[in-house]
C-alpha positions in Angstrom: 190.3 128.9 -115.0 188.5 125.7 -114.1 184.9 125.5 -112.8 185.8 122.5 -110.6 185.5 124.0 -107.1 184.5 121.9 -104.2 184.5 122.3 -100.4 185.1 119.0 -98.7 183.5 118.6 -95.2 184.2 115.9 -92.7 181.4 114.3 -90.7 177.9 115.8 -90.5 178.9 119.3 -89.5 179.7 121.7 -92.4 182.9 123.6 -91.9 183.9 126.5 -94.0 187.4 126.6 -95.4 189.2 127.3 -98.6 187.7 125.5 -101.6 189.7 122.9 -103.6 190.1 123.8 -107.3 191.1 121.2 -109.8 193.0 122.8 -112.6 192.6 119.8 -115.0 190.4 116.9 -115.8 187.7 115.2 -113.9 187.6 114.9 -110.1 188.4 111.3 -109.8 190.1 109.3 -107.2 193.2 107.4 -108.3 193.2 103.7 -107.4 194.0 104.4 -103.7 193.1 101.8 -101.1 190.4 102.9 -98.6 192.9 103.9 -96.0 195.0 106.0 -98.5 191.8 107.7 -99.7 190.9 108.6 -96.1 194.5 109.9 -95.5 194.4 112.1 -98.7 191.0 113.5 -97.7 192.1 114.3 -94.2 195.2 116.0 -95.4 193.3 118.1 -97.9 190.8 119.0 -95.2 193.6 120.2 -93.0 194.9 122.4 -95.9 191.4 123.8 -96.4 191.3 124.7 -92.7 194.5 126.7 -93.1 197.0 124.3 -91.5 200.5 124.4 -92.8 201.7 120.8 -93.3 205.3 119.7 -93.2 207.2 116.5 -93.7 206.4 113.7 -93.9 202.9 114.6 -95.1 203.9 117.5 -97.4 207.0 119.1 -98.8 207.6 122.4 -100.7 208.0 122.2 -104.5 209.9 125.3 -105.4 210.7 123.8 -108.7 207.0 124.1 -109.6 206.4 127.6 -108.1 205.9 129.8 -105.1 203.5 128.3 -102.5 203.6 124.9 -104.4 203.8 121.7 -102.4 203.2 118.0 -102.8 201.2 115.8 -100.5 202.8 112.5 -100.0 200.5 109.5 -99.8 202.0 106.0 -99.1 199.6 103.3 -100.2 200.2 99.5 -100.4 203.7 99.8 -102.0 202.8 102.8 -104.1 203.9 106.4 -103.6 201.2 108.9 -104.7 201.6 112.6 -104.9 199.1 115.4 -105.0 200.7 118.6 -106.3 199.0 121.7 -105.0 199.4 125.5 -104.5 198.1 127.4 -101.6 196.4 130.6 -102.7 194.7 133.2 -100.4 191.2 132.1 -101.6 191.7 128.4 -102.5 193.8 125.3 -102.6 194.7 124.6 -106.3 195.1 120.9 -107.2 197.6 120.7 -110.0 198.2 117.0 -110.5 197.8 113.6 -108.9 200.3 111.0 -109.9 202.1 107.9 -108.8 205.7 108.6 -108.1 208.0 105.8 -109.2 211.5 107.3 -108.8 213.2 109.5 -106.2 212.9 112.6 -108.3 209.7 114.1 -109.5 209.5 113.6 -113.3 210.3 116.8 -115.3 207.2 116.2 -117.3 205.0 116.5 -114.2 206.8 119.7 -113.2 206.3 121.2 -116.7 202.6 120.2 -116.7 202.0 121.9 -113.3 203.8 125.0 -114.3 201.8 125.2 -117.5 198.5 124.8 -115.6 199.5 127.6 -113.2 200.5 129.9 -116.1 197.1 129.2 -117.7 195.2 129.7 -114.4 197.1 133.0 -113.5 196.8 134.6 -116.9 194.0 137.1 -117.3 
């Protein structure tokens, strides 16, 4: 299990919500534009607050697992995806990647499944 747990808060007021847990690597922003970074932050905040997001912002990813979804961030000609799972106690961030084809690459799906297996194993 990763020790990377953060609670993002918007503005000056601290709001409680589910923490974000990164299951791999450093917490590092991909090369988003400023507006895409804001959009990603606001969508993650909404998830932390318990909101269920639907299309076009998010879509279920049953191919990865139960309660798994992808956030869809359009940014200056690039399609970014943030793969995540909603747990009762946290939002698990599985992967952030640039999507270049209509289908999610099998390698990304396999990486996300492996990270979840590792996280869920005792």
